[in-house]
C-alpha positions as CSV (number, residue, x, y, z in Angstrom):
1,M,14.8,-86.9,-64.1
2,S,16.1,-90.0,-62.4
3,K,16.1,-90.7,-58.3
4,T,19.4,-90.9,-56.3
5,I,19.4,-93.5,-53.5
6,E,22.4,-92.8,-51.3
7,L,23.0,-95.8,-48.9
8,K,25.0,-95.8,-45.6
9,S,26.3,-99.8,-45.8
10,A,26.3,-102.3,-48.2
11,P,22.8,-103.8,-48.6
12,S,22.0,-107.6,-48.0
13,V,21.6,-109.7,-51.0
14,P,19.4,-112.2,-49.8
15,S,16.6,-109.6,-48.9
16,Y,16.9,-108.7,-52.8
17,Y,15.7,-112.4,-53.9
18,L,12.4,-112.1,-52.1
19,R,11.8,-108.5,-53.8
20,A,13.1,-109.6,-57.3
21,L,10.2,-112.5,-56.8
22,T,7.6,-110.6,-55.7
23,A,7.9,-107.3,-56.7
24,R,5.2,-105.7,-59.2
25,K,6.2,-103.7,-62.1
26,S,4.6,-101.9,-64.5
27,G,6.0,-103.5,-67.5
28,Q,6.2,-100.4,-69.9
29,P,9.4,-99.0,-70.6
30,P,10.4,-95.2,-70.9
31,A,9.4,-93.7,-74.4
32,E,12.8,-92.9,-74.5
33,E,16.4,-93.6,-73.6
34,R,17.5,-91.8,-70.3
35,E,18.8,-92.3,-66.8
36,L,16.5,-94.4,-64.7
37,G,18.1,-94.6,-61.3
38,R,20.9,-94.1,-59.4
39,V,22.7,-95.9,-56.3
40,V,25.6,-94.6,-54.4
41,L,27.3,-96.5,-51.6
42,K,30.6,-94.5,-50.2
43,G,33.1,-95.7,-48.0
44,R,33.3,-99.0,-48.9
45,R,35.8,-101.3,-47.7
46,V,36.6,-104.5,-48.7
47,D,35.9,-107.5,-46.8
48,A,39.6,-109.6,-46.2
49,K,38.2,-113.0,-46.0
50,S,35.3,-112.1,-49.2
51,L,38.5,-111.1,-51.1
52,S,40.2,-114.1,-50.3
53,A,37.4,-116.7,-50.6
54,Y,37.1,-114.8,-54.3
55,R,40.4,-115.4,-55.2
56,K,40.9,-118.6,-53.9
57,L,37.5,-119.6,-56.1
58,C,38.5,-117.8,-59.4
59,G,42.1,-118.8,-59.3
60,F,43.5,-114.7,-58.5
61,P,46.8,-115.0,-56.8
62,A,47.2,-113.1,-53.8
63,G,48.3,-109.7,-54.0
64,D,48.2,-105.8,-52.6
65,S,45.7,-105.0,-55.5
66,L,42.0,-106.3,-55.8
67,P,41.5,-108.5,-58.7
68,V,40.5,-106.4,-61.6
69,T,36.6,-107.9,-61.9
70,Y,36.2,-107.7,-57.9
71,P,34.9,-104.3,-57.9
72,F,31.9,-105.8,-60.1
73,V,31.2,-108.1,-57.2
74,L,31.3,-105.3,-54.8
75,A,28.8,-103.6,-56.8
76,A,26.3,-106.1,-57.4
77,P,24.2,-105.6,-54.5
78,L,23.6,-102.1,-55.8
79,H,22.8,-103.3,-59.2
80,M,20.1,-105.3,-57.3
81,E,18.9,-102.0,-55.6
82,L,18.3,-100.5,-59.1
83,L,16.6,-103.5,-60.7
84,V,14.0,-104.4,-58.2
85,S,13.2,-100.6,-57.2
86,D,10.4,-98.6,-59.3
87,A,12.8,-97.2,-61.5
88,F,13.6,-100.4,-63.4
89,P,9.8,-101.2,-65.2
90,F,10.6,-104.9,-65.1
91,R,10.7,-107.9,-63.2
92,V,14.5,-109.0,-62.7
93,L,13.5,-112.6,-63.4
94,G,14.4,-113.2,-67.1
95,L,16.6,-110.5,-67.8
96,V,19.7,-111.7,-70.3
97,H,22.9,-110.9,-69.1
98,L,24.6,-109.7,-72.4
99,R,28.0,-108.5,-71.6
100,N,30.4,-106.3,-69.6
101,S,33.0,-103.7,-70.4
102,I,35.4,-102.9,-67.8
103,T,38.2,-100.5,-67.6
104,Q,40.9,-100.5,-64.8
105,Y,42.4,-96.8,-64.7
106,R,45.0,-98.0,-61.8
107,G,45.1,-100.5,-59.3
108,I,42.4,-101.0,-56.2
109,G,44.1,-101.9,-53.1
110,G,42.2,-104.1,-50.6
111,G,42.5,-101.3,-47.9
112,E,41.4,-98.4,-50.0
113,L,37.8,-96.7,-48.8
114,L,35.9,-97.2,-52.0
115,D,33.0,-94.7,-53.4
116,I,30.5,-96.9,-55.8
117,D,28.2,-94.9,-58.1
118,C,25.8,-97.0,-60.3
119,S,23.3,-95.9,-62.5
120,L,21.0,-97.6,-64.9
121,S,19.9,-96.3,-68.6
122,G,17.5,-97.6,-71.1
123,P,15.7,-98.6,-73.1
124,R,17.4,-98.9,-76.3
125,P,15.7,-101.2,-78.8
126,A,17.6,-104.3,-79.8
127,P,16.6,-107.0,-82.6
128,K,15.6,-109.6,-79.4
129,G,13.9,-106.5,-76.9
130,L,15.2,-104.1,-75.1
131,E,18.9,-103.2,-74.0
132,F,19.6,-101.6,-70.3
133,D,23.0,-100.6,-69.2
134,L,24.3,-100.7,-65.9
135,H,27.1,-98.2,-65.3
136,T,29.4,-98.6,-62.5
137,R,32.2,-96.3,-61.3
138,V,34.8,-97.1,-58.3
139,S,36.7,-93.9,-57.2
140,I,38.9,-93.4,-54.3
141,G,39.5,-90.1,-53.0
142,G,37.5,-88.6,-55.8
143,E,39.9,-90.5,-58.4
144,L,38.0,-92.8,-60.9
145,A,39.7,-96.1,-60.5
146,W,37.6,-98.3,-62.4
147,E,34.6,-98.5,-64.4
148,C,31.9,-101.0,-66.1
149,V,29.1,-100.9,-68.2
150,T,26.9,-104.1,-67.8
151,T,24.5,-104.8,-70.7
152,M,20.9,-106.4,-70.0
153,L,18.5,-107.7,-72.5
154,R,14.6,-107.9,-71.4
155,R,13.3,-109.9,-74.2
156,G,10.1,-109.4,-75.9
157,R,9.4,-107.5,-79.1
158,G,12.7,-106.5,-80.9
159,A,13.4,-103.3,-83.0
160,D,12.0,-102.4,-85.6
161,R,13.4,-105.1,-88.3
162,R,12.3,-103.0,-91.3
163,S,15.2,-100.8,-90.8
164,G,17.6,-102.8,-92.8
165,S,19.9,-103.4,-90.1
166,P,20.9,-107.4,-89.8
167,E,20.0,-109.3,-86.7
168,K,23.0,-110.6,-85.2
169,E,23.1,-112.9,-82.2
170,E,24.6,-111.3,-79.1
171,R,26.9,-113.9,-76.5
172,G,28.2,-113.0,-73.8
173,N,31.6,-111.3,-73.2
174,L,34.0,-109.7,-71.2
175,T,36.0,-106.5,-72.1
176,L,38.8,-105.7,-70.0
177,S,41.2,-102.9,-70.3
178,Q,44.0,-101.0,-68.3
């Protein structure tokens, strides 16, 4: 069973850089795919200055709703919490981000309180190593408003090539749906 970490506030990202560089990891993946850990942050508020800077940098127009990709930014510190924790058996350095699949069920207002729930699952054998998924769900008042699955690759010995499945090259992509 995986451990759930409940945060009281959004963690500081710079603190994770040192942990990512110095973390000692077992390097031994679980024998089967399963949930490895979960992080929950309730009552997250959007910082108006950060949102404005993000809109400007990425070319999103001003509006009442968050850009569809912005909840991913809010969840990034939670993702790092999982990846540097003991729940993830590998060092963060060297992970390859393969893809995101984002589904937005309704617009998210900049003033709404967000509950963010992130879980890490894996490993899944892949031709180039092992894949892990970060599942992120953003709820407002108990209603799921947005979710994303981020797939990462830990390079190394891949899936059994004798299985007859053709090897295909993964390229980064982003899938959005509303």
